[in-house]
PDB file of N, CA, C and O in Angstrom:
ATOM      1  N   MET A   1       0.761  -1.004   0.064  1.00  0.00           N
ATOM      2  CA  MET A   1       0.054   0.117  -0.076  1.00  0.00           C
ATOM      3  C   MET A   1       0.852   1.470   0.035  1.00  0.00           C
ATOM      4  O   MET A   1       1.718   1.751   0.862  1.00  0.00           O
ATOM      5  N   GLU A   2       0.473   2.061  -0.751  1.00  0.00           N
ATOM      6  CA  GLU A   2       1.156   3.334  -1.064  1.00  0.00           C
ATOM      7  C   GLU A   2       0.521   4.634  -0.521  1.00  0.00           C
ATOM      8  O   GLU A   2      -0.441   5.221  -1.015  1.00  0.00           O
ATOM      9  N   LEU A   3       1.242   4.995   0.615  1.00  0.00           N
ATOM     10  CA  LEU A   3       0.463   6.376   1.195  1.00  0.00           C
ATOM     11  C   LEU A   3       0.641   7.382   0.330  1.00  0.00           C
ATOM     12  O   LEU A   3       1.762   7.476  -0.170  1.00  0.00           O
ATOM     13  N   ASN A   4      -0.424   8.387  -0.063  1.00  0.00           N
ATOM     14  CA  ASN A   4       0.041   9.418  -0.672  1.00  0.00           C
ATOM     15  C   ASN A   4      -0.810  10.801  -0.227  1.00  0.00           C
ATOM     16  O   ASN A   4      -1.311  10.718   0.895  1.00  0.00           O
ATOM     17  N   LEU A   5      -1.017  11.925  -0.874  1.00  0.00           N
ATOM     18  CA  LEU A   5      -1.199  12.906  -0.129  1.00  0.00           C
ATOM     19  C   LEU A   5      -2.910  12.900  -0.177  1.00  0.00           C
ATOM     20  O   LEU A   5      -3.341  14.048  -0.067  1.00  0.00           O
ATOM     21  N   ASP A   6      -3.641  12.194  -0.273  1.00  0.00           N
ATOM     22  CA  ASP A   6      -4.940  11.719   0.296  1.00  0.00           C
ATOM     23  C   ASP A   6      -5.193  11.767   1.482  1.00  0.00           C
ATOM     24  O   ASP A   6      -4.346  11.356   2.274  1.00  0.00           O
ATOM     25  N   HIS A   7      -6.591  12.350   2.006  1.00  0.00           N
ATOM     26  CA  HIS A   7      -6.836  12.539   3.465  1.00  0.00           C
ATOM     27  C   HIS A   7      -7.164  10.918   3.615  1.00  0.00           C
ATOM     28  O   HIS A   7      -7.721  10.385   2.656  1.00  0.00           O
ATOM     29  N   TRP A   8      -6.822  10.065   4.848  1.00  0.00           N
ATOM     30  CA  TRP A   8      -7.325   8.981   5.136  1.00  0.00           C
ATOM     31  C   TRP A   8      -8.378   8.742   6.306  1.00  0.00           C
ATOM     32  O   TRP A   8      -8.276   9.444   7.312  1.00  0.00           O
ATOM     33  N   THR A   9      -9.229   7.931   6.236  1.00  0.00           N
ATOM     34  CA  THR A   9      -9.853   7.960   7.666  1.00  0.00           C
ATOM     35  C   THR A   9      -9.382   7.077   8.649  1.00  0.00           C
ATOM     36  O   THR A   9      -8.679   6.121   8.321  1.00  0.00           O
ATOM     37  N   ILE A  10      -9.651   7.261   9.665  1.00  0.00           N
ATOM     38  CA  ILE A  10      -9.622   6.179  10.825  1.00  0.00           C
ATOM     39  C   ILE A  10      -9.981   5.037  10.369  1.00  0.00           C
ATOM     40  O   ILE A  10      -9.087   4.193  10.304  1.00  0.00           O
ATOM     41  N   GLU A  11     -11.260   4.675   9.950  1.00  0.00           N
ATOM     42  CA  GLU A  11     -11.644   3.347   9.391  1.00  0.00           C
ATOM     43  C   GLU A  11     -10.470   2.510   8.353  1.00  0.00           C
ATOM     44  O   GLU A  11     -10.133   1.333   8.481  1.00  0.00           O
ATOM     45  N   GLN A  12     -10.020   3.395   7.406  1.00  0.00           N
ATOM     46  CA  GLN A  12      -9.073   2.961   6.615  1.00  0.00           C
ATOM     47  C   GLN A  12      -7.966   2.986   7.107  1.00  0.00           C
ATOM     48  O   GLN A  12      -7.433   1.957   6.693  1.00  0.00           O
ATOM     49  N   LEU A  13      -7.148   3.602   7.844  1.00  0.00           N
ATOM     50  CA  LEU A  13      -5.898   3.298   8.416  1.00  0.00           C
ATOM     51  C   LEU A  13      -6.078   1.733   9.350  1.00  0.00           C
ATOM     52  O   LEU A  13      -5.326   0.761   9.272  1.00  0.00           O
ATOM     53  N   SER A  14      -7.415   1.891  10.287  1.00  0.00           N
ATOM     54  CA  SER A  14      -7.222   0.851  11.029  1.00  0.00           C
ATOM     55  C   SER A  14      -7.356  -0.511  10.235  1.00  0.00           C
ATOM     56  O   SER A  14      -6.798  -1.544  10.605  1.00  0.00           O
ATOM     57  N   GLU A  15      -8.174  -0.410   9.072  1.00  0.00           N
ATOM     58  CA  GLU A  15      -8.234  -1.632   8.162  1.00  0.00           C
ATOM     59  C   GLU A  15      -6.692  -1.960   7.803  1.00  0.00           C
ATOM     60  O   GLU A  15      -6.220  -3.054   8.113  1.00  0.00           O
ATOM     61  N   ILE A  16      -5.990  -1.064   7.199  1.00  0.00           N
ATOM     62  CA  ILE A  16      -4.213  -1.200   7.000  1.00  0.00           C
ATOM     63  C   ILE A  16      -3.746  -1.832   8.047  1.00  0.00           C
ATOM     64  O   ILE A  16      -3.094  -2.847   7.802  1.00  0.00           O
ATOM     65  N   ILE A  17      -3.885  -1.537   9.118  1.00  0.00           N
ATOM     66  CA  ILE A  17      -3.318  -1.855  10.393  1.00  0.00           C
ATOM     67  C   ILE A  17      -3.531  -3.321  10.825  1.00  0.00           C
ATOM     68  O   ILE A  17      -2.743  -4.183  11.213  1.00  0.00           O
ATOM     69  N   GLU A  18      -4.870  -3.310  10.625  1.00  0.00           N
ATOM     70  CA  GLU A  18      -5.340  -4.801  11.207  1.00  0.00           C
ATOM     71  C   GLU A  18      -4.969  -6.032   9.974  1.00  0.00           C
ATOM     72  O   GLU A  18      -4.797  -7.181  10.380  1.00  0.00           O
ATOM     73  N   ARG A  19      -4.890  -5.831   8.927  1.00  0.00           N
ATOM     74  CA  ARG A  19      -4.338  -6.430   7.585  1.00  0.00           C
ATOM     75  C   ARG A  19      -2.887  -6.715   7.489  1.00  0.00           C
ATOM     76  O   ARG A  19      -2.332  -7.561   6.788  1.00  0.00           O
ATOM     77  N   LYS A  20      -2.350  -5.831   8.347  1.00  0.00           N
ATOM     78  CA  LYS A  20      -0.904  -5.777   8.843  1.00  0.00           C
ATOM     79  C   LYS A  20      -0.161  -5.582   7.036  1.00  0.00           C
ATOM     80  O   LYS A  20       0.614  -6.418   6.572  1.00  0.00           O
ATOM     81  N   GLU A  21      -0.490  -4.681   6.482  1.00  0.00           N
ATOM     82  CA  GLU A  21      -0.082  -4.363   5.374  1.00  0.00           C
ATOM     83  C   GLU A  21       1.477  -3.488   5.610  1.00  0.00           C
ATOM     84  O   GLU A  21       1.879  -2.817   6.560  1.00  0.00           O
ATOM     85  N   THR A  22       2.133  -3.862   4.229  1.00  0.00           N
ATOM     86  CA  THR A  22       3.125  -3.273   4.131  1.00  0.00           C
ATOM     87  C   THR A  22       3.007  -1.953   3.471  1.00  0.00           C
ATOM     88  O   THR A  22       2.598  -1.881   2.313  1.00  0.00           O
ATOM     89  N   VAL A  23       3.414  -0.690   4.289  1.00  0.00           N
ATOM     90  CA  VAL A  23       2.991   0.473   3.643  1.00  0.00           C
ATOM     91  C   VAL A  23       4.314   1.210   3.206  1.00  0.00           C
ATOM     92  O   VAL A  23       5.381   1.023   3.790  1.00  0.00           O
ATOM     93  N   SER A  24       4.146   2.172   1.998  1.00  0.00           N
ATOM     94  CA  SER A  24       5.406   2.927   1.429  1.00  0.00           C
ATOM     95  C   SER A  24       4.699   4.464   1.348  1.00  0.00           C
ATOM     96  O   SER A  24       3.485   4.664   1.363  1.00  0.00           O
ATOM     97  N   LEU A  25       5.790   5.541   1.254  1.00  0.00           N
ATOM     98  CA  LEU A  25       5.223   6.764   1.119  1.00  0.00           C
ATOM     99  C   LEU A  25       5.509   7.142  -0.351  1.00  0.00           C
ATOM    100  O   LEU A  25       6.592   6.807  -0.829  1.00  0.00           O
ATOM    101  N   SER A  26       4.557   7.859  -1.146  1.00  0.00           N
ATOM    102  CA  SER A  26       4.863   8.138  -2.428  1.00  0.00           C
ATOM    103  C   SER A  26       5.535   9.382  -2.531  1.00  0.00           C
ATOM    104  O   SER A  26       5.551  10.171  -1.586  1.00  0.00           O
ATOM    105  N   GLU A  27       6.222   9.664  -3.871  1.00  0.00           N
ATOM    106  CA  GLU A  27       7.256  10.525  -4.124  1.00  0.00           C
ATOM    107  C   GLU A  27       6.605  11.816  -3.562  1.00  0.00           C
ATOM    108  O   GLU A  27       7.374  12.548  -2.939  1.00  0.00           O
ATOM    109  N   ALA A  28       5.120  12.280  -3.696  1.00  0.00           N
ATOM    110  CA  ALA A  28       4.650  13.283  -3.522  1.00  0.00           C
ATOM    111  C   ALA A  28       4.722  13.484  -1.711  1.00  0.00           C
ATOM    112  O   ALA A  28       4.983  14.604  -1.273  1.00  0.00           O
ATOM    113  N   CYS A  29       4.523  12.558  -0.944  1.00  0.00           N
ATOM    114  CA  CYS A  29       4.642  12.409   0.223  1.00  0.00           C
ATOM    115  C   CYS A  29       6.049  12.799   0.643  1.00  0.00           C
ATOM    116  O   CYS A  29       6.246  13.593   1.563  1.00  0.00           O
ATOM    117  N   LYS A  30       6.799  12.354   0.105  1.00  0.00           N
ATOM    118  CA  LYS A  30       8.367  12.427   0.721  1.00  0.00           C
ATOM    119  C   LYS A  30       8.543  13.825   0.181  1.00  0.00           C
ATOM    120  O   LYS A  30       9.119  14.578   0.967  1.00  0.00           O
ATOM    121  N   GLN A  31       8.092  14.485  -1.269  1.00  0.00           N
ATOM    122  CA  GLN A  31       8.551  15.591  -1.106  1.00  0.00           C
ATOM    123  C   GLN A  31       8.080  17.020  -0.264  1.00  0.00           C
ATOM    124  O   GLN A  31       8.653  18.090  -0.061  1.00  0.00           O
ATOM    125  N   LYS A  32       6.659  16.438   0.138  1.00  0.00           N
ATOM    126  CA  LYS A  32       5.988  17.071   1.294  1.00  0.00           C
ATOM    127  C   LYS A  32       6.886  17.071   2.433  1.00  0.00           C
ATOM    128  O   LYS A  32       7.175  18.179   2.885  1.00  0.00           O
ATOM    129  N   ILE A  33       7.397  16.016   2.997  1.00  0.00           N
ATOM    130  CA  ILE A  33       7.845  15.987   4.223  1.00  0.00           C
ATOM    131  C   ILE A  33       9.477  16.670   4.038  1.00  0.00           C
ATOM    132  O   ILE A  33      10.014  17.119   5.050  1.00  0.00           O
ATOM    133  N   ALA A  34      10.091  16.710   2.929  1.00  0.00           N
ATOM    134  CA  ALA A  34      11.285  17.440   2.913  1.00  0.00           C
ATOM    135  C   ALA A  34      10.891  18.767   2.848  1.00  0.00           C
ATOM    136  O   ALA A  34      11.424  19.583   3.600  1.00  0.00           O
ATOM    137  N   SER A  35       9.822  19.185   1.864  1.00  0.00           N
ATOM    138  CA  SER A  35       9.592  20.599   1.962  1.00  0.00           C
ATOM    139  C   SER A  35       9.261  21.164   3.675  1.00  0.00           C
ATOM    140  O   SER A  35       9.882  22.083   4.208  1.00  0.00           O
ATOM    141  N   CYS A  36       8.254  20.442   4.269  1.00  0.00           N
ATOM    142  CA  CYS A  36       8.006  21.076   5.815  1.00  0.00           C
ATOM    143  C   CYS A  36       9.474  20.991   6.517  1.00  0.00           C
ATOM    144  O   CYS A  36       9.816  22.017   7.105  1.00  0.00           O
ATOM    145  N   ARG A  37      10.299  19.996   6.527  1.00  0.00           N
ATOM    146  CA  ARG A  37      11.558  19.984   7.004  1.00  0.00           C
ATOM    147  C   ARG A  37      12.196  21.272   6.677  1.00  0.00           C
ATOM    148  O   ARG A  37      12.654  21.853   7.661  1.00  0.00           O
ATOM    149  N   GLU A  38      12.313  21.744   5.775  1.00  0.00           N
ATOM    150  CA  GLU A  38      13.297  22.634   5.013  1.00  0.00           C
ATOM    151  C   GLU A  38      12.740  23.961   6.111  1.00  0.00           C
ATOM    152  O   GLU A  38      13.455  24.679   6.810  1.00  0.00           O
ATOM    153  N   TYR A  39      11.038  23.986   5.959  1.00  0.00           N
ATOM    154  CA  TYR A  39      10.645  25.481   6.635  1.00  0.00           C
ATOM    155  C   TYR A  39      10.904  25.232   7.788  1.00  0.00           C
ATOM    156  O   TYR A  39      11.483  26.211   8.259  1.00  0.00           O
ATOM    157  N   LEU A  40      10.764  24.251   8.699  1.00  0.00           N
ATOM    158  CA  LEU A  40      11.282  24.283  10.163  1.00  0.00           C
ATOM    159  C   LEU A  40      12.562  24.598  10.476  1.00  0.00           C
ATOM    160  O   LEU A  40      12.765  25.498  11.291  1.00  0.00           O
ATOM    161  N   ASP A  41      13.579  23.936   9.905  1.00  0.00           N
ATOM    162  CA  ASP A  41      14.914  24.311   9.770  1.00  0.00           C
ATOM    163  C   ASP A  41      15.326  25.811   9.795  1.00  0.00           C
ATOM    164  O   ASP A  41      16.069  26.440  10.548  1.00  0.00           O
ATOM    165  N   GLY A  42      14.445  26.238   8.503  1.00  0.00           N
ATOM    166  CA  GLY A  42      14.564  27.674   8.409  1.00  0.00           C
ATOM    167  C   GLY A  42      13.959  28.575   9.560  1.00  0.00           C
ATOM    168  O   GLY A  42      14.542  29.575   9.979  1.00  0.00           O
ATOM    169  N   LYS A  43      12.749  28.135  10.028  1.00  0.00           N
ATOM    170  CA  LYS A  43      12.524  28.984  11.216  1.00  0.00           C
ATOM    171  C   LYS A  43      13.114  28.755  12.319  1.00  0.00           C
ATOM    172  O   LYS A  43      13.193  29.709  13.093  1.00  0.00           O
ATOM    173  N   LEU A  44      13.719  27.412  12.744  1.00  0.00           N
ATOM    174  CA  LEU A  44      14.422  27.364  13.849  1.00  0.00           C
ATOM    175  C   LEU A  44      15.808  28.215  13.703  1.00  0.00           C
ATOM    176  O   LEU A  44      16.321  28.717  14.703  1.00  0.00           O
ATOM    177  N   GLU A  45      16.275  28.326  12.656  1.00  0.00           N
ATOM    178  CA  GLU A  45      17.755  29.096  12.424  1.00  0.00           C
ATOM    179  C   GLU A  45      17.282  30.581  12.901  1.00  0.00           C
ATOM    180  O   GLU A  45      17.980  31.323  13.591  1.00  0.00           O
ATOM    181  N   ARG A  46      16.133  30.852  12.476  1.00  0.00           N
ATOM    182  CA  ARG A  46      15.859  32.319  12.437  1.00  0.00           C
ATOM    183  C   ARG A  46      15.268  32.853  13.737  1.00  0.00           C
ATOM    184  O   ARG A  46      15.395  34.045  14.021  1.00  0.00           O
ATOM    185  N   ALA A  47      14.558  31.909  14.617  1.00  0.00           N
ATOM    186  CA  ALA A  47      13.863  32.193  15.729  1.00  0.00           C
ATOM    187  C   ALA A  47      14.704  32.825  16.564  1.00  0.00           C
ATOM    188  O   ALA A  47      15.913  32.595  16.512  1.00  0.00           O
ATOM    189  N   THR A  48      14.177  33.694  17.431  1.00  0.00           N
ATOM    190  CA  THR A  48      14.767  34.310  18.743  1.00  0.00           C
ATOM    191  C   THR A  48      14.004  33.857  19.950  1.00  0.00           C
ATOM    192  O   THR A  48      14.386  34.001  21.111  1.00  0.00           O
ATOM    193  N   GLU A  49      12.928  33.316  19.576  1.00  0.00           N
ATOM    194  CA  GLU A  49      12.278  32.495  20.747  1.00  0.00           C
ATOM    195  C   GLU A  49      11.922  31.267  20.655  1.00  0.00           C
ATOM    196  O   GLU A  49      12.113  30.845  19.515  1.00  0.00           O
ATOM    197  N   PRO A  50      11.370  30.304  21.548  1.00  0.00           N
ATOM    198  CA  PRO A  50      11.270  29.113  21.293  1.00  0.00           C
ATOM    199  C   PRO A  50       9.916  28.854  20.488  1.00  0.00           C
ATOM    200  O   PRO A  50       9.001  29.676  20.544  1.00  0.00           O
ATOM    201  N   VAL A  51       9.818  27.669  19.726  1.00  0.00           N
ATOM    202  CA  VAL A  51       8.846  27.626  18.882  1.00  0.00           C
ATOM    203  C   VAL A  51       8.248  26.527  19.712  1.00  0.00           C
ATOM    204  O   VAL A  51       8.887  25.614  20.236  1.00  0.00           O
ATOM    205  N   TYR A  52       6.634  26.763  19.787  1.00  0.00           N
ATOM    206  CA  TYR A  52       5.833  25.799  20.756  1.00  0.00           C
ATOM    207  C   TYR A  52       5.889  24.814  19.944  1.00  0.00           C
ATOM    208  O   TYR A  52       5.780  24.904  18.721  1.00  0.00           O
ATOM    209  N   GLY A  53       6.118  23.498  20.775  1.00  0.00           N
ATOM    210  CA  GLY A  53       5.929  22.352  19.960  1.00  0.00           C
ATOM    211  C   GLY A  53       6.844  21.415  19.117  1.00  0.00           C
ATOM    212  O   GLY A  53       6.840  20.216  18.841  1.00  0.00           O
ATOM    213  N   VAL A  54       7.649  22.513  18.823  1.00  0.00           N
ATOM    214  CA  VAL A  54       8.707  22.200  17.952  1.00  0.00           C
ATOM    215  C   VAL A  54      10.324  21.882  18.743  1.00  0.00           C
ATOM    216  O   VAL A  54      11.104  20.954  18.527  1.00  0.00           O
ATOM    217  N   ASN A  55      10.440  23.030  19.705  1.00  0.00           N
ATOM    218  CA  ASN A  55      11.710  22.785  20.518  1.00  0.00           C
ATOM    219  C   ASN A  55      11.292  23.251  21.756  1.00  0.00           C
ATOM    220  O   ASN A  55      12.089  23.795  22.520  1.00  0.00           O
ATOM    221  N   THR A  56       9.875  23.059  22.089  1.00  0.00           N
ATOM    222  CA  THR A  56       9.343  22.759  23.302  1.00  0.00           C
ATOM    223  C   THR A  56       8.582  21.764  23.540  1.00  0.00           C
ATOM    224  O   THR A  56       8.121  21.120  22.598  1.00  0.00           O
ATOM    225  N   GLY A  57       8.327  21.474  24.708  1.00  0.00           N
ATOM    226  CA  GLY A  57       6.975  20.545  25.264  1.00  0.00           C
ATOM    227  C   GLY A  57       5.685  21.201  24.610  1.00  0.00           C
ATOM    228  O   GLY A  57       5.499  22.368  24.263  1.00  0.00           O
ATOM    229  N   PHE A  58       4.771  19.988  24.541  1.00  0.00           N
ATOM    230  CA  PHE A  58       3.396  20.351  24.563  1.00  0.00           C
ATOM    231  C   PHE A  58       2.620  20.621  25.775  1.00  0.00           C
ATOM    232  O   PHE A  58       3.009  20.040  26.788  1.00  0.00           O
ATOM    233  N   GLY A  59       1.422  21.521  25.892  1.00  0.00           N
ATOM    234  CA  GLY A  59       0.399  21.481  27.049  1.00  0.00           C
ATOM    235  C   GLY A  59       1.239  21.868  28.355  1.00  0.00           C
ATOM    236  O   GLY A  59       1.963  22.863  28.392  1.00  0.00           O
ATOM    237  N   ALA A  60       1.120  21.251  29.097  1.00  0.00           N
ATOM    238  CA  ALA A  60       1.756  21.364  30.589  1.00  0.00           C
ATOM    239  C   ALA A  60       3.296  21.589  30.456  1.00  0.00           C
ATOM    240  O   ALA A  60       3.853  22.382  31.215  1.00  0.00           O
ATOM    241  N   LEU A  61       3.923  20.970  29.597  1.00  0.00           N
ATOM    242  CA  LEU A  61       5.338  20.889  29.694  1.00  0.00           C
ATOM    243  C   LEU A  61       5.995  22.066  28.093  1.00  0.00           C
ATOM    244  O   LEU A  61       6.979  21.824  27.394  1.00  0.00           O
ATOM    245  N   TYR A  62       5.038  23.257  27.964  1.00  0.00           N
ATOM    246  CA  TYR A  62       5.513  23.923  27.078  1.00  0.00           C
ATOM    247  C   TYR A  62       6.970  24.956  27.448  1.00  0.00           C
ATOM    248  O   TYR A  62       7.690  25.564  26.655  1.00  0.00           O
ATOM    249  N   ASP A  63       7.053  24.861  28.978  1.00  0.00           N
ATOM    250  CA  ASP A  63       8.222  25.652  29.046  1.00  0.00           C
ATOM    251  C   ASP A  63       9.208  24.656  29.306  1.00  0.00           C
ATOM    252  O   ASP A  63       9.958  24.939  30.241  1.00  0.00           O
ATOM    253  N   ARG A  64       9.440  23.432  28.665  1.00  0.00           N
ATOM    254  CA  ARG A  64      10.163  22.513  28.884  1.00  0.00           C
ATOM    255  C   ARG A  64      11.244  22.637  27.521  1.00  0.00           C
ATOM    256  O   ARG A  64      10.571  22.413  26.515  1.00  0.00           O
ATOM    257  N   SER A  65      12.441  22.870  27.216  1.00  0.00           N
ATOM    258  CA  SER A  65      13.111  22.732  26.094  1.00  0.00           C
ATOM    259  C   SER A  65      13.383  21.256  25.622  1.00  0.00           C
ATOM    260  O   SER A  65      13.462  20.217  26.278  1.00  0.00           O
ATOM    261  N   ILE A  66      13.486  21.468  24.425  1.00  0.00           N
ATOM    262  CA  ILE A  66      13.852  19.963  23.458  1.00  0.00           C
ATOM    263  C   ILE A  66      15.095  20.265  22.793  1.00  0.00           C
ATOM    264  O   ILE A  66      15.425  21.274  22.169  1.00  0.00           O
ATOM    265  N   SER A  67      15.819  19.034  23.083  1.00  0.00           N
ATOM    266  CA  SER A  67      17.301  19.474  22.679  1.00  0.00           C
ATOM    267  C   SER A  67      17.102  18.974  20.939  1.00  0.00           C
ATOM    268  O   SER A  67      16.239  18.174  20.580  1.00  0.00           O
ATOM    269  N   GLU A  68      17.979  19.563  20.116  1.00  0.00           N
ATOM    270  CA  GLU A  68      18.229  19.242  18.822  1.00  0.00           C
ATOM    271  C   GLU A  68      18.504  17.838  18.459  1.00  0.00           C
ATOM    272  O   GLU A  68      18.379  17.435  17.303  1.00  0.00           O
ATOM    273  N   GLU A  69      18.925  17.001  19.562  1.00  0.00           N
ATOM    274  CA  GLU A  69      19.004  15.439  19.162  1.00  0.00           C
ATOM    275  C   GLU A  69      17.773  14.850  18.867  1.00  0.00           C
ATOM    276  O   GLU A  69      17.717  13.662  18.549  1.00  0.00           O
TER     277      GLU A  69
END
């Protein structure tokens, strides 16, 4: 099963998991992931303040720094 940029329902994903299908990412997915990564890397390089949920925790952990590792 190749995952693409279409929206998937919980039911569809559950069926894939239940059937234990092997999945792969389409080229469009891989390009989208790479583009998002470039965006986040650039944002982090320019940021003077923490970026919530990227280099901080979520919710009650909002004030905790997340290392680059």
